[in-house]
C-alpha positions as YAML, in Angstrom:
chain: A
units: angstrom
residues:
- id: 1
  name: MET
  ca: [-16.40, 17.75, 8.23]
- id: 2
  name: THR
  ca: [-16.27, 14.61, 10.38]
- id: 3
  name: ARG
  ca: [-16.26, 11.07, 9.06]
- id: 4
  name: ALA
  ca: [-19.63, 10.50, 10.70]
- id: 5
  name: SER
  ca: [-21.20, 13.48, 8.91]
- id: 6
  name: LEU
  ca: [-19.62, 12.38, 5.61]
- id: 7
  name: GLN
  ca: [-20.95, 8.86, 6.11]
- id: 8
  name: ALA
  ca: [-24.43, 10.24, 6.85]
- id: 9
  name: ILE
  ca: [-24.33, 12.19, 3.58]
- id: 10
  name: ILE
  ca: [-23.05, 9.18, 1.64]
- id: 11
  name: ASP
  ca: [-25.70, 6.91, 3.17]
- id: 12
  name: GLY
  ca: [-28.37, 9.28, 1.86]
- id: 13
  name: LEU
  ca: [-27.08, 9.24, -1.74]
- id: 14
  name: PRO
  ca: [-29.01, 7.27, -4.34]
- id: 15
  name: LEU
  ca: [-27.32, 4.17, -5.77]
- id: 16
  name: SER
  ca: [-28.29, 4.81, -9.38]
- id: 17
  name: PRO
  ca: [-25.65, 6.00, -11.86]
- id: 18
  name: MET
  ca: [-25.73, 9.76, -12.10]
- id: 19
  name: GLU
  ca: [-23.52, 12.82, -12.18]
- id: 20
  name: PRO
  ca: [-21.17, 12.73, -9.17]
- id: 21
  name: THR
  ca: [-22.32, 14.93, -6.32]
- id: 22
  name: SER
  ca: [-20.22, 17.70, -4.84]
- id: 23
  name: ILE
  ca: [-19.40, 15.43, -1.91]
- id: 24
  name: ILE
  ca: [-17.80, 12.98, -4.36]
- id: 25
  name: TYR
  ca: [-15.72, 15.79, -5.87]
- id: 26
  name: ASP
  ca: [-14.70, 16.92, -2.37]
- id: 27
  name: LEU
  ca: [-13.74, 13.41, -1.32]
- id: 28
  name: MET
  ca: [-11.78, 12.79, -4.53]
- id: 29
  name: ASN
  ca: [-9.98, 16.10, -4.13]
- id: 30
  name: GLU
  ca: [-9.03, 15.30, -0.53]
- id: 31
  name: LEU
  ca: [-7.94, 11.78, -1.48]
- id: 32
  name: SER
  ca: [-5.77, 13.06, -4.35]
- id: 33
  name: GLN
  ca: [-4.05, 15.49, -1.99]
- id: 34
  name: ILE
  ca: [-3.42, 12.77, 0.58]
- id: 35
  name: VAL
  ca: [-2.05, 10.34, -2.02]
- id: 36
  name: ALA
  ca: [0.28, 13.00, -3.44]
- id: 37
  name: GLN
  ca: [1.52, 13.89, 0.04]
- id: 38
  name: LYS
  ca: [1.95, 10.22, 0.88]
- id: 39
  name: LYS
  ca: [4.16, 9.64, -2.18]
- id: 40
  name: LYS
  ca: [6.35, 12.61, -1.27]
- id: 41
  name: LEU
  ca: [6.57, 11.50, 2.36]
- id: 42
  name: GLU
  ca: [7.46, 7.93, 1.38]
- id: 43
  name: ALA
  ca: [10.31, 9.22, -0.81]
- id: 44
  name: GLN
  ca: [11.53, 11.41, 2.06]
- id: 45
  name: GLU
  ca: [11.25, 8.46, 4.44]
- id: 46
  name: GLU
  ca: [13.45, 6.27, 2.23]
- id: 47
  name: GLU
  ca: [16.08, 9.01, 1.92]
- id: 48
  name: LEU
  ca: [16.08, 9.59, 5.69]
- id: 49
  name: LYS
  ca: [16.36, 5.87, 6.43]
- id: 50
  name: ALA
  ca: [19.36, 5.54, 4.11]
- id: 51
  name: THR
  ca: [21.01, 8.55, 5.77]
- id: 52
  name: LEU
  ca: [20.21, 7.16, 9.24]
- id: 53
  name: ILE
  ca: [21.76, 3.78, 8.39]
- id: 54
  name: GLU
  ca: [24.92, 5.51, 7.19]
- id: 55
  name: ALA
  ca: [25.07, 7.73, 10.31]
- id: 56
  name: MET
  ca: [24.46, 4.79, 12.67]
- id: 57
  name: ARG
  ca: [27.16, 2.70, 10.96]
- id: 58
  name: ASN
  ca: [29.59, 5.64, 11.13]
- id: 59
  name: GLU
  ca: [29.01, 5.77, 14.89]
- id: 60
  name: GLY
  ca: [29.17, 1.98, 15.30]
- id: 61
  name: LEU
  ca: [25.52, 1.63, 16.31]
- id: 62
  name: GLU
  ca: [23.25, -1.27, 15.38]
- id: 63
  name: SER
  ca: [20.28, 0.12, 17.31]
- id: 64
  name: ILE
  ca: [19.21, 3.28, 19.08]
- id: 65
  name: SER
  ca: [16.33, 4.25, 21.34]
- id: 66
  name: LEU
  ca: [15.36, 7.89, 21.82]
- id: 67
  name: ASP
  ca: [12.24, 9.74, 22.95]
- id: 68
  name: GLU
  ca: [11.36, 10.12, 19.23]
- id: 69
  name: GLY
  ca: [11.41, 6.38, 18.63]
- id: 70
  name: LYS
  ca: [13.53, 3.28, 18.24]
- id: 71
  name: ALA
  ca: [15.58, 2.21, 15.25]
- id: 72
  name: HIS
  ca: [17.72, -0.81, 14.49]
- id: 73
  name: ILE
  ca: [19.55, -1.88, 11.39]
- id: 74
  name: GLN
  ca: [17.91, -4.98, 9.99]
- id: 75
  name: LYS
  ca: [19.69, -7.16, 7.48]
- id: 76
  name: ARG
  ca: [17.64, -9.07, 4.95]
- id: 77
  name: ALA
  ca: [19.21, -11.82, 2.94]
- id: 78
  name: GLU
  ca: [18.43, -12.31, -0.72]
- id: 79
  name: LYS
  ca: [18.05, -16.05, -1.04]
- id: 80
  name: ASP
  ca: [18.33, -18.45, -3.96]
- id: 81
  name: TYR
  ca: [16.77, -21.84, -3.31]
- id: 82
  name: GLY
  ca: [18.02, -23.35, -6.53]
- id: 83
  name: GLU
  ca: [16.58, -24.37, -9.84]
- id: 84
  name: GLU
  ca: [14.18, -27.02, -8.50]
- id: 85
  name: ILE
  ca: [12.39, -24.57, -6.15]
- id: 86
  name: ARG
  ca: [12.26, -21.86, -8.85]
- id: 87
  name: GLU
  ca: [10.62, -24.37, -11.22]
- id: 88
  name: LEU
  ca: [8.11, -25.39, -8.54]
- id: 89
  name: GLU
  ca: [7.25, -21.73, -7.89]
- id: 90
  name: ILE
  ca: [6.71, -21.13, -11.61]
- id: 91
  name: ALA
  ca: [4.54, -24.27, -11.89]
- id: 92
  name: LEU
  ca: [2.48, -23.20, -8.86]
- id: 93
  name: LYS
  ca: [1.95, -19.72, -10.31]
- id: 94
  name: GLU
  ca: [0.88, -21.22, -13.65]
- id: 95
  name: ARG
  ca: [-1.52, -23.63, -11.88]
- id: 96
  name: LYS
  ca: [-3.07, -20.81, -9.82]
- id: 97
  name: ASN
  ca: [-3.54, -18.72, -12.99]
- id: 98
  name: LEU
  ca: [-5.23, -21.67, -14.68]
- id: 99
  name: ALA
  ca: [-7.48, -22.21, -11.65]
- id: 100
  name: ASP
  ca: [-8.44, -18.50, -11.78]
- id: 101
  name: ASP
  ca: [-9.19, -18.74, -15.50]
- id: 102
  name: MET
  ca: [-11.28, -21.90, -15.06]
- id: 103
  name: GLY
  ca: [-13.12, -20.63, -11.98]
- id: 104
  name: ASP
  ca: [-11.66, -23.50, -9.97]
- id: 105
  name: PHE
  ca: [-11.55, -21.73, -6.61]
- id: 106
  name: THR
  ca: [-13.71, -20.82, -3.65]
- id: 107
  name: VAL
  ca: [-14.23, -17.19, -2.68]
- id: 108
  name: LEU
  ca: [-13.82, -17.03, 1.09]
- id: 109
  name: SER
  ca: [-14.70, -13.37, 1.49]
- id: 110
  name: GLN
  ca: [-14.82, -10.09, -0.37]
- id: 111
  name: LYS
  ca: [-14.41, -6.51, 0.64]
- id: 112
  name: ALA
  ca: [-14.91, -3.32, -1.30]
- id: 113
  name: SER
  ca: [-11.99, -0.98, -1.80]
- id: 114
  name: ILE
  ca: [-11.15, 2.06, -3.87]
- id: 115
  name: VAL
  ca: [-8.47, 1.81, -6.50]
- id: 116
  name: PHE
  ca: [-7.25, 5.37, -6.84]
- id: 117
  name: SER
  ca: [-4.56, 6.83, -9.06]
- id: 118
  name: LEU
  ca: [-3.36, 10.34, -9.51]
- id: 119
  name: PRO
  ca: [-3.72, 11.88, -12.96]
- id: 120
  name: LYS
  ca: [-0.68, 11.50, -15.20]
- id: 121
  name: SER
  ca: [1.33, 14.68, -15.28]
...
């Protein structure tokens, strides 16, 4: 089923609360499969990246370019800006939380999204 045909079906659904239609079950099923696959692939990706870093270092390479893609070892520094900056960050976070609680903010835009989680196993 194409996205256009799914959207046409969804557009025709009533907006009142009711028992989910079979299209909803189908979409949820497909989404759950994709999310499960994504988690497995992300774990595999991290393992492969770690192995690739080790292999590249063993061969003295910092970067490589092949038909399959390009890779380079990127170093990221963990930084400590000192106590004063940490205190300012904490104060800012507390102030933003207070502003949220008090409604002291302006909503610039909103977009709808699905928050999806796999069932606990």
